[in-house]
N, C-alpha and C positions, 0 to 999 in steps of 0.2 A: 449533563445526565450521565451517570456511569452505566455502562452496559451491564445488564443483569445476568445474562446468560454467561456461564463459565467464569463468573467473578470478574468480568471485564477483561479477561485474558484474550489475546488475539495473536494469530500468526499469519503472516502474509509472505508468499513466495513469488518472486518474479525472475524471469530469465530472458536472455537474448537467444532467440531461436536458431540463429546461424552458428553460434559457437558454444551454446549450452552453458554459458557462464551466467550465474545468477546470485541472488541473495534471498535469505529467509530472515525476516524480522519478527522477533517475538517480543511481546510487551503487553501493556494494558491500553484499553481504548475508552474514550469518553466522547459522546455525541454532544456537541454544543450548538445552540441556536442563536446565541447573541454574543456580542463582544467584537474586539478588533480582528481576531482571527477569522470570524465568520464574515465580517464586513469585507475584508480583503478577499476571501474566497468567493463570495458572491460577485464582487466586481470582476474577478478573473473569469468566472464562468460566463457571466453576461457578455464580456468582451470576446471570449473565445468562441462563443456560439452566436455572436452578433445579435444578442437580445432574444434569441429563439429558445433559450433555456435559462433557468434560474436555480439557485441553490437555496434550500431551506435551512441548512446547517452544515457543519463540518465534523468529520470524524478525526479526532486528535489522538494520535498514537504516541505513547511514551515507551520507547524501546528499552528492553532489559537485556536483549542479546541480539546480535547480528551475525549470521552465519554466511560466509562466502562459499558459494558452490562453484566448482569449475570442473565440469564433466567434459573433458576434451573429446573431440570427435574420434580420435584414434582409440580411445577407451571403448567407445560405443562400437566401433568397427571390430575390435577384438572380441567383444561379447557376442556379437551377431554371427561370428564365424562358426 
């Protein structure tokens, strides 16, 4: 199932809190509820949570752009002075 909102476009940002290095991934997303990807994901979730959780599907992201962010702590210190 293609995500309807925003034409399926998605952006995800993650970073390491200690050094503020991170990534932003832009692309399109599709929610799938069957197939090999979902079966693998379901098995991983059940193993990770010792059977206490299960997955109904998986969000598959096709990246179109990856941005590396590296906001070094010395830059933050300079801004806060």
